[in-house]
C-alpha positions in Angstrom: -16.4 -23.6 63.3 -19.7 -22.1 64.5 -23.0 -23.8 63.4 -25.4 -21.4 61.7 -29.0 -22.2 60.9 -31.2 -20.5 58.3 -34.9 -20.7 57.5 -36.3 -20.7 54.0 -39.7 -20.6 52.3 -40.3 -22.9 49.3 -41.7 -20.6 46.5 -41.7 -23.1 43.6 -41.4 -26.8 43.3 -40.7 -28.5 40.0 -39.9 -32.0 38.8 -36.2 -31.8 39.5 -35.8 -28.5 41.4 -37.0 -26.4 44.3 -36.9 -22.6 44.5 -36.2 -21.2 48.0 -36.5 -17.7 49.4 -34.0 -17.3 52.3 -34.0 -14.4 54.7 -30.4 -13.2 55.2 -29.2 -13.8 58.7 -26.0 -13.9 60.8 -24.8 -16.8 58.7 -24.4 -14.4 55.8 -21.7 -12.4 57.7 -19.3 -15.4 57.7 -20.0 -16.4 54.1 -17.3 -15.5 51.5 -20.0 -14.6 48.9 -22.0 -12.3 51.1 -21.2 -9.2 49.0 -22.2 -10.9 45.8 -25.3 -12.8 46.9 -28.1 -10.1 46.8 -25.8 -7.6 48.6 -28.4 -4.9 49.2 -31.4 -7.2 49.7 -32.7 -8.9 52.9 -33.9 -12.0 51.0 -32.1 -14.3 48.6 -33.8 -16.6 46.1 -32.0 -19.7 45.1 -32.9 -22.6 42.8 -31.7 -26.0 44.0 -31.6 -29.1 41.7 -32.8 -32.2 43.5 -33.7 -35.8 42.7 -36.0 -36.1 45.7 -39.6 -37.1 45.1 -41.2 -33.8 46.1 -44.9 -32.8 46.0 -45.5 -30.2 43.3 -48.5 -28.6 44.9 -48.2 -26.4 48.0 -49.8 -23.4 49.6 -47.9 -20.4 50.6 -48.7 -18.8 54.0 -49.7 -15.1 53.7 
């Protein structure tokens, strides 16, 4: 199995979730859901539930 690494930008941070914007990469080619997950877009937004103690204030780089 080949190791794939992706980068994401945190676009929203809540009490029990984080919203990430992921730029589609080579890892998407090997994913079985690649045709369903924002098929015609180059960015994918996902919301991930978490119990980590995250900061709720952040600045987004422009």
